[in-house]
TIVEX-543241 format. One record per residue: residue number from 1; x, y, z of N, C-alpha, C in turn; residue in one letter. Coordinates in nm, 4 decimals, always signed. Example, Ala and Ser with C-alpha at 12.3 -4.5 7.8 and 13.67 -1.06 7.14 Angstrom:
BEGIN
SITE seq      n.x      n.y      n.z     ca.x     ca.y     ca.z      c.x      c.y      c.z type
SITE   1  +1.3190  -0.5690  +0.7800  +1.2300  -0.4500  +0.7800  +1.3200  -0.3300  +0.7800    A
SITE   2  +1.2850  -0.2250  +0.7080  +1.3670  -0.1060  +0.7140  +1.2900  +0.0030  +0.7870    S
% end
This chain:
BEGIN
SITE seq      n.x      n.y      n.z     ca.x     ca.y     ca.z      c.x      c.y      c.z type
SITE   1  +0.0824  -0.1196  +0.0000  +0.0000  +0.0000  +0.0000  +0.0861  +0.1249  +0.0000    G
SITE   2  +0.0313  +0.2342  +0.0565  +0.1033  +0.3625  +0.0567  +0.2346  +0.3530  +0.1307    A
SITE   3  +0.2363  +0.2736  +0.2423  +0.3607  +0.2636  +0.3209  +0.4709  +0.1989  +0.2391    R
SITE   4  +0.4331  +0.0945  +0.1639  +0.5326  +0.0276  +0.0811  +0.5875  +0.1209  -0.0242    G
SITE   5  +0.4954  +0.2004  -0.0836  +0.5387  +0.2950  -0.1870  +0.6352  +0.3957  -0.1289    A
SITE   6  +0.6056  +0.4373  -0.0055  +0.6918  +0.5339  +0.0620  +0.8325  +0.4778  +0.0803    Q
SITE   7  +0.8398  +0.3522  +0.1224  +0.9704  +0.2887  +0.1400  +1.0461  +0.2854  +0.0085    C
SITE   8  +0.9707  +0.2603  -0.1012  +1.0360  +0.2566  -0.2322  +1.0927  +0.3928  -0.2678    D
SITE   9  +1.0183  +0.4984  -0.2269  +1.0685  +0.6345  -0.2532  +1.2040  +0.6519  -0.1854    I
SITE  10  +1.2120  +0.6110  -0.0589  +1.3374  +0.6270  +0.0141  +1.4493  +0.5477  -0.0529    F
SITE  11  +1.4190  +0.4233  -0.0900  +1.5240  +0.3415  -0.1501  +1.5695  +0.4000  -0.2826    R
SITE  12  +1.4731  +0.4524  -0.3566  +1.5078  +0.5060  -0.4882  +1.5890  +0.6338  -0.4764    A
SITE  13  +1.5556  +0.7170  -0.3765  +1.6203  +0.8472  -0.3674  +1.7550  +0.8409  -0.2960    E
SITE  14  +1.7748  +0.7392  -0.2112  +1.8959  +0.7363  -0.1301  +2.0159  +0.7019  -0.2174    E
SITE  15  +2.1152  +0.7899  -0.2268  +2.2294  +0.7599  -0.3131  +2.3125  +0.6444  -0.2581    P
SITE  16  +2.3634  +0.5615  -0.3473  +2.4518  +0.4532  -0.3045  +2.5844  +0.5133  -0.2600    D
SITE  17  +2.6484  +0.4481  -0.1611  +2.7741  +0.5012  -0.1088  +2.8813  +0.5074  -0.2159    C
SITE  18  +2.8750  +0.4128  -0.3108  +2.9816  +0.4093  -0.4117  +2.9412  +0.4789  -0.5413    D
SITE  19  +2.8325  +0.5563  -0.5360  +2.7922  +0.6276  -0.6572  +2.8952  +0.7335  -0.6928    S
SITE  20  +2.9138  +0.7542  -0.8209  +3.0033  +0.8604  -0.8656  +2.9353  +0.9941  -0.8395    A
SITE  21  +3.0147  +1.1012  -0.8183  +2.9557  +1.2322  -0.7888  +2.8612  +1.2803  -0.8984    P
SITE  22  +2.8799  +1.2265  -1.0216  +2.7962  +1.2718  -1.1318  +2.6587  +1.2057  -1.1294    T
SITE  23  +2.6388  +1.1073  -1.0414  +2.5112  +1.0382  -1.0294  +2.4016  +1.1400  -1.0020    D
SITE  24  +2.2971  +1.1415  -1.0861  +2.1930  +1.2422  -1.0714  +2.1211  +1.2318  -0.9372    R
SITE  25  +2.1108  +1.1098  -0.8835  +2.0446  +1.0934  -0.7543  +2.1226  +1.1641  -0.6446    R
SITE  26  +2.2540  +1.1513  -0.6487  +2.3381  +1.2122  -0.5456  +2.3324  +1.3642  -0.5544    A
SITE  27  +2.3111  +1.4142  -0.6771  +2.3133  +1.5593  -0.6960  +2.1759  +1.6228  -0.6753    A
SITE  28  +2.0730  +1.5398  -0.6551  +1.9371  +1.5938  -0.6423  +1.9288  +1.6898  -0.5240    A
SITE  29  +1.8513  +1.7954  -0.5441  +1.8370  +1.8957  -0.4379  +1.7567  +1.8393  -0.3212    S
SITE  30  +1.8117  +1.8475  -0.1977  +1.7356  +1.7997  -0.0813  +1.5995  +1.8679  -0.0692    P
SITE  31  +1.5939  +1.9985  -0.1081  +1.4675  +2.0722  -0.0960  +1.3582  +2.0067  -0.1801    A
SITE  32  +1.3964  +1.9615  -0.2999  +1.2985  +1.8962  -0.3873  +1.2533  +1.7642  -0.3254    L
SITE  33  +1.3492  +1.6919  -0.2689  +1.3159  +1.5635  -0.2080  +1.2245  +1.5842  -0.0874    L
SITE  34  +1.2520  +1.6896  -0.0089  +1.1684  +1.7168  +0.1089  +1.0238  +1.7397  +0.0657    Y
SITE  35  +1.0069  +1.8289  -0.0344  +0.8715  +1.8689  -0.0698  +0.7928  +1.7520  -0.1278    S
SITE  36  +0.8612  +1.6593  -0.1904  +0.7931  +1.5463  -0.2532  +0.7236  +1.4581  -0.1510    A
SITE  37  +0.7784  +1.4515  -0.0311  +0.7207  +1.3586  +0.0672  +0.6535  +1.4299  +0.1839    T
SITE  38  +0.6524  +1.5616  +0.1821  +0.5994  +1.6355  +0.2969  +0.4566  +1.5927  +0.3307    T
SITE  39  +0.3704  +1.5869  +0.2311  +0.2291  +1.5593  +0.2573  +0.2098  +1.4230  +0.3238    A
SITE  40  +0.2779  +1.3213  +0.2711  +0.2582  +1.1873  +0.3262  +0.3204  +1.1748  +0.4649    E
SITE  41  +0.4413  +1.2306  +0.4827  +0.5158  +1.2053  +0.6055  +0.4558  +1.2794  +0.7255    M
SITE  42  +0.4185  +1.4050  +0.7036  +0.3771  +1.4877  +0.8169  +0.2564  +1.4278  +0.8877    A
SITE  43  +0.1680  +1.3641  +0.8118  +0.0448  +1.3125  +0.8707  +0.0709  +1.1992  +0.9696    S
SITE  44  +0.1845  +1.1302  +0.9563  +0.2063  +1.0125  +1.0390  +0.2761  +1.0369  +1.1715    G
SITE  45  +0.3220  +1.1596  +1.1976  +0.4046  +1.1838  +1.3166  +0.3242  +1.2556  +1.4247    V
SITE  46  +0.3325  +1.2036  +1.5473  +0.2663  +1.2708  +1.6590  +0.3713  +1.3180  +1.7597    T
SITE  47  +0.3361  +1.4219  +1.8337  +0.4273  +1.4801  +1.9324  +0.3895  +1.4269  +2.0706    V
SITE  48  +0.4862  +1.3674  +2.1388  +0.4607  +1.3106  +2.2717  +0.4200  +1.4197  +2.3705    A
SITE  49  +0.3324  +1.3825  +2.4653  +0.2806  +1.4799  +2.5628  +0.3917  +1.5466  +2.6436    D
SITE  50  +0.4959  +1.4687  +2.6793  +0.6002  +1.5297  +2.7641  +0.6822  +1.6334  +2.6880    N
SITE  51  +0.6823  +1.6263  +2.5547  +0.7492  +1.7294  +2.4734  +0.6763  +1.8623  +2.4920    V
SITE  52  +0.5430  +1.8564  +2.4876  +0.4612  +1.9774  +2.5031  +0.4740  +2.0314  +2.6460    I
SITE  53  +0.4775  +1.9396  +2.7433  +0.4932  +1.9805  +2.8834  +0.6246  +2.0554  +2.9034    T
SITE  54  +0.7337  +2.0009  +2.8484  +0.8650  +2.0650  +2.8606  +0.8630  +2.2035  +2.7961    V
SITE  55  +0.8018  +2.2134  +2.6787  +0.7927  +2.3436  +2.6120  +0.7195  +2.4453  +2.7001    F
SITE  56  +0.6052  +2.4047  +2.7541  +0.5270  +2.4970  +2.8378  +0.6029  +2.5386  +2.9631    N
SITE  57  +0.6787  +2.4455  +3.0214  +0.7589  +2.4785  +3.1401  +0.8702  +2.5774  +3.1056    E
SITE  58  +0.9290  +2.5611  +2.9862  +1.0370  +2.6521  +2.9456  +0.9820  +2.7887  +2.9044    M
SITE  59  +0.8611  +2.7888  +2.8515  +0.8030  +2.9138  +2.8006  +0.7586  +3.0064  +2.9141    K
SITE  60  +0.7011  +2.9464  +3.0195  +0.6467  +3.0276  +3.1296  +0.7570  +3.0592  +3.2293    V
SITE  61  +0.7830  +3.1875  +3.2492  +0.8852  +3.2282  +3.3454  +0.8169  +3.2867  +3.4677    R
SITE  62  +0.8186  +3.2109  +3.5765  +0.7521  +3.2583  +3.6991  +0.8450  +3.3554  +3.7727    K
SITE  63  +0.7877  +3.4650  +3.8164  +0.8678  +3.5679  +3.8846  +0.9166  +3.5178  +4.0210    A
SITE  64  +0.8272  +3.4550  +4.0960  +0.8631  +3.4101  +4.2303  +0.8819  +3.2580  +4.2305    Q
SITE  65  +1.0054  +3.2130  +4.2243  +1.0318  +3.0693  +4.2333  +1.1432  +3.0457  +4.3343    V
SITE  66  +1.1327  +2.9337  +4.4054  +1.2385  +2.9046  +4.5017  +1.3638  +2.8582  +4.4280    C
SITE  67  +1.4755  +2.8646  +4.4938  +1.6053  +2.8345  +4.4312  +1.6100  +2.6928  +4.3745    E
SITE  68  +1.5509  +2.5972  +4.4463  +1.5515  +2.4581  +4.3992  +1.4762  +2.4422  +4.2680    D
SITE  69  +1.3607  +2.5080  +4.2588  +1.2820  +2.5007  +4.1353  +1.3574  +2.5645  +4.0197    D
SITE  70  +1.4253  +2.6743  +4.0503  +1.5011  +2.7444  +3.9467  +1.6124  +2.6549  +3.8917    K
SITE  71  +1.6780  +2.5806  +3.9799  +1.7879  +2.4926  +3.9370  +1.7393  +2.3802  +3.8463    K
SITE  72  +1.6127  +2.3387  +3.8648  +1.5573  +2.2287  +3.7849  +1.5058  +2.2756  +3.6495    K
SITE  73  +1.4985  +2.4055  +3.6320  +1.4466  +2.4606  +3.5068  +1.5394  +2.4252  +3.3900    R
SITE  74  +1.4799  +2.3895  +3.2775  +1.5597  +2.3481  +3.1611  +1.6107  +2.4699  +3.0841    K
SITE  75  +1.7394  +2.4672  +3.0573  +1.8035  +2.5719  +2.9770  +1.8024  +2.5326  +2.8289    K
SITE  76  +1.8228  +2.4022  +2.8039  +1.8237  +2.3510  +2.6670  +1.7817  +2.2051  +2.6694    A
SITE  77  +1.7178  +2.1620  +2.5610  +1.6727  +2.0232  +2.5530  +1.6669  +1.9800  +2.4055    V
SITE  78  +1.6942  +1.8521  +2.3820  +1.6863  +1.7972  +2.2464  +1.5664  +1.7040  +2.2335    L
SITE  79  +1.5073  +1.7043  +2.1140  +1.3980  +1.6125  +2.0811  +1.4388  +1.5316  +1.9583    F
SITE  80  +1.3941  +1.4058  +1.9547  +1.4268  +1.3218  +1.8392  +1.3043  +1.2410  +1.7997    C
SITE  81  +1.3129  +1.1760  +1.6851  +1.2070  +1.0850  +1.6429  +1.2276  +0.9512  +1.7125    L
SITE  82  +1.1181  +0.8880  +1.7510  +1.1264  +0.7562  +1.8135  +1.1793  +0.6552  +1.7110    S
SITE  83  +1.2168  +0.5374  +1.7594  +1.2776  +0.4377  +1.6698  +1.1860  +0.3981  +1.5553    Q
SITE  84  +1.0547  +0.3963  +1.5805  +0.9620  +0.3603  +1.4716  +0.9264  +0.4803  +1.3838    D
SITE  85  +0.9883  +0.5968  +1.4126  +0.9705  +0.7196  +1.3329  +0.8274  +0.7736  +1.3364    M
SITE  86  +0.7505  +0.7357  +1.4394  +0.6105  +0.7787  +1.4442  +0.5857  +0.8884  +1.5468    K
SITE  87  +0.6790  +0.9069  +1.6403  +0.6591  +1.0049  +1.7477  +0.7818  +1.0941  +1.7647    N
SITE  88  +0.7556  +1.2192  +1.7996  +0.8642  +1.3091  +1.8385  +0.8708  +1.3043  +1.9912    I
SITE  89  +0.9877  +1.2665  +2.0434  +1.0020  +1.2424  +2.1870  +1.1208  +1.3206  +2.2436    V
SITE  90  +1.1240  +1.3309  +2.3762  +1.2398  +1.3893  +2.4446  +1.3572  +1.2944  +2.4295    L
SITE  91  +1.4757  +1.3462  +2.4012  +1.5930  +1.2596  +2.3955  +1.6507  +1.2460  +2.5366    E
SITE  92  +1.6563  +1.1228  +2.5829  +1.7018  +1.0953  +2.7201  +1.8405  +1.1529  +2.7474    E
SITE  93  +1.8521  +1.2245  +2.8577  +1.9829  +1.2729  +2.9020  +2.0395  +1.3901  +2.8241    G
SITE  94  +1.9669  +1.4368  +2.7226  +2.0185  +1.5475  +2.6407  +1.9503  +1.6771  +2.6818    K
SITE  95  +1.9951  +1.7311  +2.7930  +1.9378  +1.8557  +2.8425  +2.0415  +1.9292  +2.9270    E
SITE  96  +2.0191  +2.0583  +2.9418  +2.0991  +2.1392  +3.0350  +2.0000  +2.2029  +3.1314    I
SITE  97  +2.0238  +2.1869  +3.2599  +1.9406  +2.2519  +3.3612  +2.0094  +2.3793  +3.4079    L
SITE  98  +1.9292  +2.4758  +3.4532  +1.9894  +2.6006  +3.5038  +2.0844  +2.5724  +3.6192    L
SITE  99  +2.0531  +2.4702  +3.6992  +2.1387  +2.4344  +3.8116  +2.2742  +2.3803  +3.7692    G
SITE 100  +2.2840  +2.3330  +3.6425  +2.4121  +2.2819  +3.5915  +2.5091  +2.3959  +3.5583    D
SITE 101  +2.4506  +2.5099  +3.5193  +2.5325  +2.6218  +3.4717  +2.6143  +2.6786  +3.5875    V
SITE 102  +2.7453  +2.6829  +3.5663  +2.8352  +2.7292  +3.6713  +2.8858  +2.6157  +3.7579    G
SITE 103  +2.8246  +2.4963  +3.7441  +2.8715  +2.3781  +3.8180  +2.9344  +2.2791  +3.7196    N
SITE 104  +2.8503  +2.1934  +3.6607  +2.9040  +2.0959  +3.5636  +2.9138  +2.1555  +3.4233    T
SITE 105  +2.8487  +2.2682  +3.4015  +2.8497  +2.3323  +3.2694  +2.9048  +2.4740  +3.2827    V
SITE 106  +3.0200  +2.4999  +3.2219  +3.0785  +2.6345  +3.2284  +3.0100  +2.7301  +3.1313    D
SITE 107  +2.9979  +2.6849  +3.0066  +2.9411  +2.7691  +2.9016  +2.8214  +2.6954  +2.8418    D
SITE 108  +2.6992  +2.7357  +2.8769  +2.5820  +2.6604  +2.8306  +2.5698  +2.6541  +2.6787    P
SITE 109  +2.6099  +2.7618  +2.6112  +2.5963  +2.7609  +2.4645  +2.6892  +2.6572  +2.4017    Y
SITE 110  +2.8163  +2.6565  +2.4420  +2.9110  +2.5584  +2.3866  +2.8705  +2.4164  +2.4239    L
SITE 111  +2.8218  +2.3987  +2.5445  +2.7775  +2.2671  +2.5899  +2.6609  +2.2185  +2.5033    H
SITE 112  +2.5695  +2.3103  +2.4741  +2.4546  +2.2774  +2.3887  +2.5008  +2.2343  +2.2494    F
SITE 113  +2.5927  +2.3094  +2.1918  +2.6434  +2.2771  +2.0574  +2.7047  +2.1364  +2.0560    V
SITE 114  +2.7751  +2.1019  +2.1633  +2.8388  +1.9688  +2.1701  +2.7370  +1.8561  +2.1873    K
SITE 115  +2.6177  +1.8886  +2.2353  +2.5126  +1.7868  +2.2512  +2.4547  +1.7427  +2.1162    M
SITE 116  +2.4678  +1.8243  +2.0139  +2.4077  +1.7942  +1.8837  +2.4844  +1.6807  +1.8152    L
SITE 117  +2.4148  +1.5760  +1.7679  +2.4845  +1.4639  +1.7043  +2.5420  +1.5049  +1.5680    P
SITE 118  +2.6676  +1.4683  +1.5380  +2.7283  +1.5129  +1.4126  +2.6667  +1.4504  +1.2877    P
SITE 119  +2.6002  +1.3323  +1.3048  +2.5532  +1.2596  +1.1867  +2.4036  +1.2308  +1.1862    N
SITE 120  +2.3257  +1.3097  +1.2588  +2.1811  +1.2902  +1.2525  +2.1094  +1.4203  +1.2881    D
SITE 121  +1.9813  +1.4249  +1.2550  +1.9007  +1.5454  +1.2765  +1.8405  +1.5463  +1.4177    C
SITE 122  +1.8033  +1.6647  +1.4621  +1.7355  +1.6818  +1.5902  +1.6523  +1.8113  +1.5857    R
SITE 123  +1.5559  +1.8185  +1.6764  +1.4910  +1.9460  +1.7087  +1.5420  +1.9854  +1.8467    Y
SITE 124  +1.5449  +2.1147  +1.8745  +1.5945  +2.1589  +2.0052  +1.5229  +2.2852  +2.0490    A
SITE 125  +1.5166  +2.3044  +2.1805  +1.4762  +2.4320  +2.2378  +1.5939  +2.4830  +2.3192    L
SITE 126  +1.6275  +2.6101  +2.2973  +1.7373  +2.6716  +2.3721  +1.6868  +2.8026  +2.4306    Y
SITE 127  +1.7005  +2.8164  +2.5626  +1.6552  +2.9370  +2.6315  +1.7728  +3.0337  +2.6409    D
SITE 128  +1.7755  +3.1288  +2.5501  +1.8903  +3.2198  +2.5398  +1.8752  +3.3394  +2.6332    A
SITE 129  +1.9829  +3.3695  +2.7057  +1.9891  +3.4887  +2.7912  +2.0869  +3.5850  +2.7254    T
SITE 130  +2.0411  +3.7060  +2.6994  +2.1288  +3.8003  +2.6285  +2.0983  +3.9439  +2.6683    Y
SITE 131  +2.1883  +4.0315  +2.6305  +2.1708  +4.1740  +2.6612  +2.1802  +4.2554  +2.5339    E
SITE 132  +2.0907  +4.3536  +2.5238  +2.1064  +4.4555  +2.4203  +2.1554  +4.5816  +2.4919    T
SITE 133  +2.1769  +4.6867  +2.4163  +2.2217  +4.8122  +2.4782  +2.1164  +4.8651  +2.5755    K
SITE 134  +1.9886  +4.8250  +2.5536  +1.8798  +4.8775  +2.6365  +1.8460  +4.7895  +2.7566    E
SITE 135  +1.8499  +4.6562  +2.7377  +1.7976  +4.5716  +2.8461  +1.8503  +4.4285  +2.8404    S
SITE 136  +1.8237  +4.3541  +2.9504  +1.8532  +4.2107  +2.9542  +1.7294  +4.1359  +2.9068    K
SITE 137  +1.7501  +4.0280  +2.8327  +1.6358  +3.9563  +2.7772  +1.6572  +3.8054  +2.7845    K
SITE 138  +1.5459  +3.7321  +2.7775  +1.5486  +3.5870  +2.7640  +1.4521  +3.5500  +2.6532    E
SITE 139  +1.4958  +3.4642  +2.5615  +1.4079  +3.4220  +2.4528  +1.4289  +3.2748  +2.4240    D
SITE 140  +1.3182  +3.2086  +2.3942  +1.3237  +3.0675  +2.3584  +1.3455  +3.0565  +2.2076    L
SITE 141  +1.4424  +2.9740  +2.1687  +1.4737  +2.9555  +2.0266  +1.4455  +2.8097  +1.9887    V
SITE 142  +1.3689  +2.7912  +1.8811  +1.3442  +2.6570  +1.8275  +1.4473  +2.6315  +1.7181    F
SITE 143  +1.5222  +2.5228  +1.7318  +1.6304  +2.4933  +1.6380  +1.6036  +2.3604  +1.5678    I
SITE 144  +1.6155  +2.3622  +1.4358  +1.6089  +2.2395  +1.3564  +1.7504  +2.2103  +1.3085    F
SITE 145  +1.8089  +2.1061  +1.3643  +1.9469  +2.0674  +1.3340  +1.9443  +1.9607  +1.2249    W
SITE 146  +1.9991  +1.9928  +1.1086  +1.9999  +1.8990  +0.9954  +2.1378  +1.9014  +0.9298    A
SITE 147  +2.2361  +1.8351  +0.9929  +2.3726  +1.8424  +0.9400  +2.3869  +1.7721  +0.8055    P
SITE 148  +2.4835  +1.8189  +0.7267  +2.5085  +1.7619  +0.5937  +2.5302  +1.6104  +0.5995    E
SITE 149  +2.5937  +1.5622  +0.7072  +2.6288  +1.4202  +0.7169  +2.5131  +1.3302  +0.7583    N
SITE 150  +2.3982  +1.3875  +0.7899  +2.2834  +1.3045  +0.8298  +2.2344  +1.2235  +0.7103    A
SITE 151  +2.1839  +1.1012  +0.7339  +2.1300  +1.0217  +0.6223  +2.0152  +1.0962  +0.5549    P
SITE 152  +2.0039  +1.0797  +0.4241  +1.9010  +1.1496  +0.3477  +1.7613  +1.1171  +0.4012    L
SITE 153  +1.7382  +0.9896  +0.4353  +1.6065  +0.9500  +0.4874  +1.5745  +1.0275  +0.6151    K
SITE 154  +1.6726  +1.0416  +0.7022  +1.6525  +1.1150  +0.8276  +1.6211  +1.2614  +0.7994    S
SITE 155  +1.6956  +1.3232  +0.7082  +1.6708  +1.4643  +0.6739  +1.5284  +1.4830  +0.6231    K
SITE 156  +1.4842  +1.3893  +0.5389  +1.3504  +1.4006  +0.4804  +1.2425  +1.3908  +0.5881    M
SITE 157  +1.2568  +1.2934  +0.6766  +1.1530  +1.2727  +0.7784  +1.1513  +1.3886  +0.8786    I
SITE 158  +1.2689  +1.4328  +0.9220  +1.2741  +1.5443  +1.0179  +1.2205  +1.6730  +0.9546    Y
SITE 159  +1.2545  +1.6962  +0.8281  +1.2088  +1.8191  +0.7615  +1.0572  +1.8189  +0.7460    A
SITE 160  +1.0017  +1.7039  +0.7085  +0.8565  +1.6989  +0.6846  +0.7772  +1.6900  +0.8144    S
SITE 161  +0.8431  +1.6553  +0.9247  +0.7739  +1.6458  +1.0538  +0.7880  +1.7735  +1.1361    S
SITE 162  +0.8663  +1.8690  +1.0866  +0.8953  +1.9898  +1.1652  +0.7683  +2.0667  +1.1999    K
SITE 163  +0.6746  +2.0735  +1.1057  +0.5512  +2.1479  +1.1321  +0.4714  +2.0869  +1.2469    D
SITE 164  +0.4785  +1.9535  +1.2602  +0.4034  +1.8858  +1.3668  +0.4474  +1.9359  +1.5039    A
SITE 165  +0.5781  +1.9520  +1.5236  +0.6285  +1.9987  +1.6539  +0.6139  +2.1504  +1.6657    I
SITE 166  +0.6351  +2.2216  +1.5560  +0.6241  +2.3683  +1.5614  +0.4838  +2.4146  +1.5975    K
SITE 167  +0.3836  +2.3420  +1.5490  +0.2444  +2.3791  +1.5797  +0.2165  +2.3709  +1.7295    K
SITE 168  +0.2874  +2.2819  +1.7987  +0.2682  +2.2663  +1.9438  +0.3435  +2.3747  +2.0210    K
SITE 169  +0.4466  +2.4331  +1.9575  +0.5285  +2.5350  +2.0242  +0.4743  +2.6738  +1.9902    F
SITE 170  +0.3598  +2.7064  +2.0469  +0.2958  +2.8334  +2.0116  +0.3697  +2.9513  +2.0745    T
SITE 171  +0.3794  +3.0581  +1.9980  +0.4377  +3.1815  +2.0511  +0.5885  +3.1913  +2.0428    G
SITE 172  +0.6522  +3.0966  +1.9730  +0.7991  +3.1043  +1.9589  +0.8336  +3.2096  +1.8530    I
SITE 173  +0.9198  +3.3017  +1.8922  +0.9548  +3.4114  +1.8002  +1.0724  +3.3756  +1.7094    K
SITE 174  +1.1600  +3.2879  +1.7584  +1.2840  +3.2618  +1.6849  +1.2939  +3.1160  +1.6412    H
SITE 175  +1.3122  +3.0982  +1.5112  +1.3338  +2.9633  +1.4573  +1.4638  +2.9657  +1.3771    E
SITE 176  +1.5417  +2.8608  +1.3906  +1.6740  +2.8591  +1.3284  +1.7012  +2.7203  +1.2714    W
SITE 177  +1.7192  +2.7130  +1.1406  +1.7600  +2.5861  +1.0803  +1.9118  +2.5881  +1.0646    Q
SITE 178  +1.9756  +2.4860  +1.1189  +2.1224  +2.4795  +1.1189  +2.1660  +2.3552  +1.0425    V
SITE 179  +2.2544  +2.3751  +0.9447  +2.2954  +2.2644  +0.8580  +2.4373  +2.2139  +0.8834    N
SITE 180  +2.4967  +2.2565  +0.9935  +2.6308  +2.2075  +1.0254  +2.6941  +2.2901  +1.1359    G
SITE 181  +2.8029  +2.2384  +1.1883  +2.8721  +2.3019  +1.3003  +2.9177  +2.4434  +1.2676    L
SITE 182  +2.9581  +2.4643  +1.1425  +3.0069  +2.5977  +1.1023  +2.9000  +2.7042  +1.1244    E
SITE 183  +2.7725  +2.6636  +1.1105  +2.6626  +2.7606  +1.1229  +2.6307  +2.7967  +1.2678    D
SITE 184  +2.6724  +2.7120  +1.3620  +2.6230  +2.7284  +1.4989  +2.7337  +2.7490  +1.6031    I
SITE 185  +2.8591  +2.7142  +1.5689  +2.9637  +2.7152  +1.6724  +2.9974  +2.8557  +1.7224    K
SITE 186  +2.9765  +2.9562  +1.6377  +3.0034  +3.0944  +1.6797  +2.8758  +3.1542  +1.7385    D
SITE 187  +2.8803  +3.1911  +1.8653  +2.7602  +3.2420  +1.9332  +2.7066  +3.3703  +1.8700    R
SITE 188  +2.7912  +3.4382  +1.7945  +2.7444  +3.5621  +1.7305  +2.6336  +3.5357  +1.6290    R
SITE 189  +2.6345  +3.4147  +1.5713  +2.5297  +3.3791  +1.4748  +2.3940  +3.3758  +1.5442    T
SITE 190  +2.3894  +3.3171  +1.6645  +2.2644  +3.3151  +1.7407  +2.2276  +3.4565  +1.7849    L
SITE 191  +2.3263  +3.5343  +1.8270  +2.3007  +3.6723  +1.8706  +2.2330  +3.7522  +1.7586    A
SITE 192  +2.2784  +3.7316  +1.6346  +2.2178  +3.8022  +1.5207  +2.0726  +3.7605  +1.5018    E
SITE 193  +2.0437  +3.6315  +1.5234  +1.9058  +3.5823  +1.5124  +1.8168  +3.6488  +1.6178    K
SITE 194  +1.8734  +3.6705  +1.7355  +1.7951  +3.7234  +1.8472  +1.7687  +3.8727  +1.8368    L
SITE 195  +1.8661  +3.9470  +1.7858  +1.8456  +4.0923  +1.7854  +1.9402  +4.1696  +1.6971    G
SITE 196  +1.9963  +4.1013  +1.5975  +2.0851  +4.1710  +1.5050  +2.2053  +4.2321  +1.5738    G
SITE 197  +2.2388  +4.3527  +1.5327  +2.3587  +4.4199  +1.5852  +2.3392  +4.4753  +1.7252    Q
SITE 198  +2.2142  +4.4756  +1.7740  +2.1889  +4.5384  +1.9056  +2.2317  +4.4499  +2.0225    S
SITE 199  +2.2556  +4.3188  +1.9979  +2.2941  +4.2280  +2.1065  +2.4412  +4.2469  +2.1406    V
SITE 200  +2.4706  +4.2669  +2.2716  +2.6106  +4.2913  +2.3116  +2.6693  +4.1775  +2.3943    I
SITE 201  +2.5826  +4.0977  +2.4619  +2.6321  +3.9780  +2.5306  +2.5347  +3.8629  +2.5098    T
SITE 202  +2.5879  +3.7397  +2.5127  +2.5050  +3.6188  +2.5084  +2.5567  +3.5255  +2.6167    L
SITE 203  +2.4668  +3.4816  +2.7047  +2.5039  +3.3976  +2.8197  +2.6153  +3.4632  +2.9031    E
SITE 204  +2.6079  +3.5954  +2.9136  +2.7017  +3.6684  +2.9986  +2.8369  +3.6955  +2.9341    G
SITE 205  +2.8585  +3.6426  +2.8120  +2.9873  +3.6651  +2.7446  +2.9736  +3.7748  +2.6391    S
SITE 206  +3.0650  +3.8719  +2.6403  +3.0619  +3.9770  +2.5371  +3.0839  +3.9137  +2.3990    P
SITE 207  +3.0233  +3.9751  +2.2988  +3.0370  +3.9207  +2.1612  +3.1570  +3.9832  +2.0917    L
% end
């Protein structure tokens, strides 16, 4: 049925490892491949309840919280597709808590970058703390990590499922698609996303 046809699409589009660079399949634009399967793929993916819970906890900033609660607050978290590719779930152990910062984590931004897998896609939420010339700010950033080295099938499924998770993350002002370490390792790139030239520090470090 449709599922079998879908599998055939993946097999047909996935370039063989020993293909010559001139192979038309290898040279095909990922954007074209994404759009071809968006309609079929997006319908099959659901977002786990705890993903939405984590988002809501990160989004709401309570003015009066005790120190213990503040330490448990998530600074950054990764989400991945479940093994059967049907659910978007929290990735176990891939998070930074506010209580970690200054203890086990010196630089939350660099620590976050190192959490991203070099050869597969992920979604992430990062709670950025920054300063402009006028004020101190905190903003939640939704990141779609799709490195060049990720398998084509993974890129296609993550790209077509992005809307499913984004729809649950209501009110997010900043979205960032990152295609490799070069795009994300310099914190100034994130600073530009947050406020252009007006940002003067990110996570307490001058730019």
